[in-house]
Structures are given as structure tokens and as C-alpha cells.
Legacy VTK file of the C-alpha trace (Angstrom):
# vtk DataFile Version 3.0
C-alpha trace
ASCII
DATASET POLYDATA
POINTS 165 float
-26.489 50.545 -87.677
-25.013 48.906 -84.591
-25.375 45.114 -84.587
-27.121 43.849 -81.459
-25.180 40.938 -79.922
-26.944 37.572 -79.947
-26.815 37.256 -76.127
-28.612 40.596 -75.651
-31.375 39.659 -78.085
-31.694 36.229 -76.468
-31.912 37.857 -73.015
-34.737 40.076 -74.293
-36.661 37.090 -75.680
-36.230 35.087 -72.473
-37.338 37.961 -70.206
-40.423 38.546 -72.362
-41.124 34.805 -72.218
-41.013 34.952 -68.402
-43.410 37.937 -68.441
-45.850 35.948 -70.587
-45.466 32.898 -68.327
-46.213 35.050 -65.276
-49.412 36.282 -66.961
-50.372 32.691 -67.810
-49.828 31.535 -64.204
-51.964 34.425 -62.943
-54.640 33.557 -65.505
-54.526 29.899 -64.421
-55.011 30.841 -60.772
-57.949 33.128 -61.599
-59.533 30.476 -63.823
-59.119 27.737 -61.225
-60.747 30.010 -58.657
-63.676 30.688 -60.972
-64.055 27.030 -61.949
-63.969 25.605 -58.433
-65.518 28.369 -56.330
-68.061 29.936 -58.681
-68.907 27.386 -61.373
-68.556 24.262 -59.185
-66.602 22.346 -61.824
-65.253 22.568 -65.352
-68.021 23.464 -67.805
-68.409 21.880 -71.244
-67.413 24.315 -73.980
-68.174 24.226 -77.676
-65.215 24.609 -80.032
-66.237 28.200 -80.778
-66.445 29.023 -77.066
-63.009 27.490 -76.453
-61.548 29.448 -79.392
-63.027 32.716 -78.115
-61.856 32.091 -74.541
-58.303 31.403 -75.762
-58.275 34.478 -77.991
-59.777 36.913 -75.477
-57.960 35.726 -72.348
-54.582 34.689 -73.741
-53.543 36.236 -77.034
-55.407 39.553 -77.238
-54.384 40.766 -73.745
-50.732 39.926 -74.489
-50.926 41.707 -77.864
-52.417 44.779 -76.180
-49.860 44.731 -73.332
-46.884 44.442 -75.669
-48.363 47.063 -78.025
-48.798 49.467 -75.102
-45.241 48.879 -73.871
-43.776 49.164 -77.376
-45.579 52.420 -78.093
-45.492 54.202 -74.737
-42.295 52.744 -73.212
-40.253 52.120 -76.401
-40.263 48.383 -75.849
-41.295 45.385 -73.818
-39.966 44.481 -70.378
-37.359 42.295 -72.077
-36.175 45.212 -74.201
-35.997 47.536 -71.191
-33.983 45.042 -69.120
-31.700 44.219 -72.062
-30.989 47.862 -72.904
-32.889 47.827 -76.182
-35.556 50.127 -77.581
-38.070 49.974 -80.386
-37.730 52.599 -83.112
-40.409 53.561 -85.631
-40.284 54.934 -89.161
-43.613 56.601 -88.341
-44.515 56.478 -84.665
-48.148 55.377 -84.482
-49.963 53.053 -82.131
-51.293 51.194 -85.179
-47.688 50.304 -86.081
-47.124 48.874 -82.621
-50.401 46.959 -82.786
-49.607 45.589 -86.261
-46.141 44.513 -85.126
-47.528 42.627 -82.146
-50.434 41.037 -84.004
-47.910 39.565 -86.425
-45.491 38.668 -83.621
-48.131 36.709 -81.696
-49.942 35.249 -84.725
-48.011 31.944 -84.452
-49.205 31.573 -80.859
-52.822 32.149 -81.915
-52.466 29.710 -84.819
-51.175 27.151 -82.327
-54.225 27.675 -80.125
-56.605 27.471 -83.066
-54.994 24.252 -84.299
-54.855 22.531 -80.916
-58.400 23.503 -79.952
-59.737 22.426 -83.350
-57.756 19.203 -82.980
-59.327 18.485 -79.597
-62.776 18.729 -81.180
-61.885 16.934 -84.456
-59.581 14.143 -83.231
-56.646 16.100 -84.681
-57.772 16.225 -88.284
-55.414 17.218 -91.060
-56.818 20.761 -90.843
-55.781 21.118 -87.205
-52.327 19.700 -87.918
-51.801 22.091 -90.853
-52.886 25.080 -88.721
-50.613 24.069 -85.819
-47.635 23.455 -88.083
-48.130 26.742 -89.940
-48.012 28.479 -86.552
-44.853 26.575 -85.632
-43.179 27.382 -88.936
-44.109 31.067 -88.774
-43.007 31.309 -85.131
-39.643 29.676 -85.768
-39.100 31.827 -88.847
-39.712 35.020 -86.877
-37.608 33.820 -83.927
-34.668 33.084 -86.199
-35.145 36.414 -87.992
-35.033 38.278 -84.659
-32.010 36.360 -83.435
-29.883 35.973 -86.537
-30.590 38.802 -89.012
-28.022 41.578 -88.809
-30.748 44.172 -88.232
-32.634 41.782 -85.849
-35.943 42.582 -87.580
-38.675 39.972 -87.799
-41.686 39.938 -90.095
-43.714 42.165 -87.742
-40.960 44.793 -87.734
-40.802 44.794 -91.509
-44.560 45.239 -91.955
-44.879 47.838 -89.156
-41.772 49.818 -90.102
-39.994 49.266 -86.794
-36.590 48.065 -85.699
-34.873 47.256 -82.435
-31.763 49.198 -81.445
-29.407 49.417 -78.494
-30.586 52.061 -76.030
LINES 1 166
165 0 1 2 3 4 5 6 7 8 9 10 11 12 13 14 15 16 17 18 19 20 21 22 23 24 25 26 27 28 29 30 31 32 33 34 35 36 37 38 39 40 41 42 43 44 45 46 47 48 49 50 51 52 53 54 55 56 57 58 59 60 61 62 63 64 65 66 67 68 69 70 71 72 73 74 75 76 77 78 79 80 81 82 83 84 85 86 87 88 89 90 91 92 93 94 95 96 97 98 99 100 101 102 103 104 105 106 107 108 109 110 111 112 113 114 115 116 117 118 119 120 121 122 123 124 125 126 127 128 129 130 131 132 133 134 135 136 137 138 139 140 141 142 143 144 145 146 147 148 149 150 151 152 153 154 155 156 157 158 159 160 161 162 163 164
């Protein structure tokens, strides 16, 4: 096994972060257009509606995009630019999907906690959910950056690993 240098793995993470930010900016522009030109203002949402909007416009599309890229292109945009590729023990789309569900779970937990907090004046439940997302996200980030094999929890469950191309 060839050890992936820290700077290459960091480059991959930063490029993928920029890809996600670009999607979020596009989503913001579309939403602002809908809110101001179609709906004539910001509607009132229930907590459930806000949770569903966050899940179906933010997290699920990103999970599906990264799963597609991992399975069909051997890795995300960050991996391609950094000269990395995703390898599978058993190449299945379900492995890619599992990997990305786990990888983006901290982000979804953050959304769930913040949205619940907005509707509950940041109850202990919302704080616990947010902090569990933060802890899981930091754990997986440090695993991907500092483990010799660069595997995070999603890689371990899905049977994947990242290698130099």
C-alpha cells in the first residue's frame, strides 16, 4: 500500500468542498428566484417541511452526485484533480451509496439539529444532535487525513479505499 501524502488528501477534500459550495450557491440562486418571483416572499414552514426541504435539496442530491462519481468515475472531482481513485473490494453501486450516506451523515445531523433548534429554542435535543454530527464529521475528517490507509468510517463499512491513480 502506497501512503497518500497529507497535502494530496487535503487538496482532494478542499476541491470537493468547493464543488459542494458551488452547488449550494446555485441552489441559493434558484431558491431566491422561486421565493421572490414565484412565491412573492418567504413562506412559513413547519419543522417537518424544513427538515424535508433540507434533506431533499441539500444532502440527498450531494449523496447521489458523489455516489455516481465514485461508482462510474472512480472518485469525486477532488479525487480526479488530486490524482486519486476509489477502489472497491466488491464493486457495487450500493457500496458507493453506503459510503456516501455515511460520509455525509454528519452534515445531515447538523441540519437536523439546527432546524430542530430553530423550532425548539435550541433545546438539549437539538444541541446533542448538532454536536453528534460535529463529532462524527471531525472523526471521519481526521481518519481520512491522518490514517495511514486514509480510510474513514464510510470506507470501512462499504469496503472501499482511496489510492493514488
